[in-house]
N, C-alpha and C positions, 0 to 999 in steps of 0.2 A: 738537282740531281735529273739526269737524261732520261727524259721519257718514255724511251725503247727500253731503258734499264727497268723501271715501275710498268711497261706492259710485260716484260718476261716475267718477274717477281710474280704479276699477277696472273700468270696463265698456265693451267694446269692440263698437262696432257697424259692421256693415259694410254698404254699400249694397248693395240686392238688387232686380230687376225683376221681383217679384212682384206687382205691380198698385196696386191703389188703398188706401191707409189711411184708416178712418172714427175722426173724431174726434168724439167723442159727450158733451152736457154731461150733468153730473151734480151732482146736491147742491142745495142751498136758496138760494144766492145768484143763481141765475137767476129765482125768486119774488121775494124778499124779499131783497135786497142788505144792508139795513139791521137784519136780522134783530129785529125787535121785536116779533114774535109770540112767539119760543121756539117754532119748531116745524119747527127747522134739521134736526132728527136724522131727524122723520118725513119729511118731505118728501126727505130725503137718500136714505133707504132706499129709496123708493118710486122715486123717479129710476133710483138704482142698480139697482133689479131690473127697472126701464121699460125699460133701456138693454142690458140685458143679455138681454132678450128681443127686441131690435134686433137684437144679434149675431147670434142664432140663427136670426130671418130672415134676413139678408144671407147667411148660411149656408145655409139650408134653399131659401130662394126665390131672392132677389136682393138687389143693391145699391139698385136704384129701391124696391121695394117696404119695406127697411129704413127708409129714408132717410123716407118717407111716414109709416110707423108713428111713428118716432119724433119727426117733426114731429106728429101727431093727437095722442100721449100728452101731449107737453107741452103742446097748446093746451087738454084735459082737465084738466091738474092746475093750469093757470090759471085756469080756469071754476068749481074748487072752491071752496067757502067754507070755508078752512081757520080754525079758532080759534072756531069756533061754541060754545062753553059745551062741553059734554060731546059732543066730536063723535067719538068712536070713535079717536082718533089710533092709539091702543093696539093695535088690532086688534080691536077687541070688535065694528066694525061696527054697532053701535048708536045712532052719533051721528045728525046731520042732513046730512052732507056726502054720505052715501051708499056709505061703503066698504064692503064685503063683509066678511062673517065671516073672521075670520084663519085659520079652519080651509080655507078656502076659498083662500087666496091660494097663488101661486107668480109666475114673472117674467110670464107674462100678463096684461099692466094690466086688461084685460077681468075677469079674475079677483079684482080688488083697489078699481078705482075705478068709479066711473058713467061710462057710455057713455051715450049717445042712441040 
């Protein structure tokens, strides 16, 4: 039997009235559904960190601030020129796409990717 099927059968969810749930897009398929560039893991990690920061904003500021940040950082990711030769995707920050040095990274996208 498939392990995931066993997990679903053993999961009991009860409806609650706790409010709104956010659905946040994570992964390379949002940018490049055909995966022709081989950059999926890099963009996947960045989008995961971006959305972790969005969750923090939702908790610390507001849902509206979180949604605005999610949209803004997604646009920044789309505008980046991924895969331009030595692009610093491994975290060196030495490439031409503007990634900041790895030592400065955290979940805040401004500490990793270029913002205008």
